[in-house]
C-alpha positions in Angstrom: 81.2 80.1 81.4 78.4 80.1 84.0 77.5 83.7 82.6 80.8 85.2 83.5 83.2 87.1 81.1 86.7 86.1 80.5 87.6 89.6 82.2 85.6 88.7 85.3 87.3 85.2 85.8 90.6 86.6 85.3 89.8 89.3 87.9 88.5 86.8 90.3 91.6 84.4 89.8 94.0 87.1 90.1 92.5 88.7 93.4 91.5 85.8 95.2 93.4 82.9 93.7 96.9 84.7 94.1 95.6 86.1 97.5 94.9 82.6 98.6 98.4 81.5 97.4 100.2 84.4 99.3 98.4 83.4 102.5 99.5 79.7 101.8 103.2 81.2 101.1 103.1 82.7 104.5 102.2 79.6 106.1 105.0 77.9 104.5 107.4 80.6 105.6 106.3 80.2 109.3 106.4 76.4 108.9 110.2 77.0 107.7 110.9 79.3 110.6 109.5 76.8 113.1 111.1 73.9 112.0 114.5 75.6 111.8 114.1 77.1 115.3 114.9 80.3 113.8 114.0 82.5 116.9 112.4 85.9 116.7 115.0 87.7 114.6 115.5 84.7 112.2 111.8 84.5 111.6 111.8 88.2 111.1 114.4 88.0 108.5 112.8 84.9 106.9 109.6 86.8 106.4 111.4 89.9 105.4 113.5 88.2 102.7 110.8 85.7 101.5 107.7 87.9 101.6 109.1 91.0 100.3 107.8 90.3 96.8 104.1 89.9 98.0 104.4 93.5 99.5 105.0 94.9 95.9 101.9 93.0 94.6 99.7 94.3 97.4 101.0 97.8 97.0 100.0 97.4 93.2 96.6 96.6 94.0 96.1 99.3 96.5 97.5 101.9 94.0 95.2 100.6 91.3 92.3 100.9 93.8 93.1 104.5 94.5 93.7 105.5 91.0 90.6 104.0 89.9 88.3 105.5 92.6 
């Protein structure tokens, strides 16, 4: 499709698509903290608990980048 291979499209979707989705999830967490009036510590706990899985995904990408260099 448009001269790109399936592997290139999958790489683009996985890096930029999932990255955009993660940014949107951070926005949702911030909105949740704002609407619930969680305060500084509550906001920290929300981000820690709800965004912890994203850290693993980012770490996986960094580790792959280091190994492939």
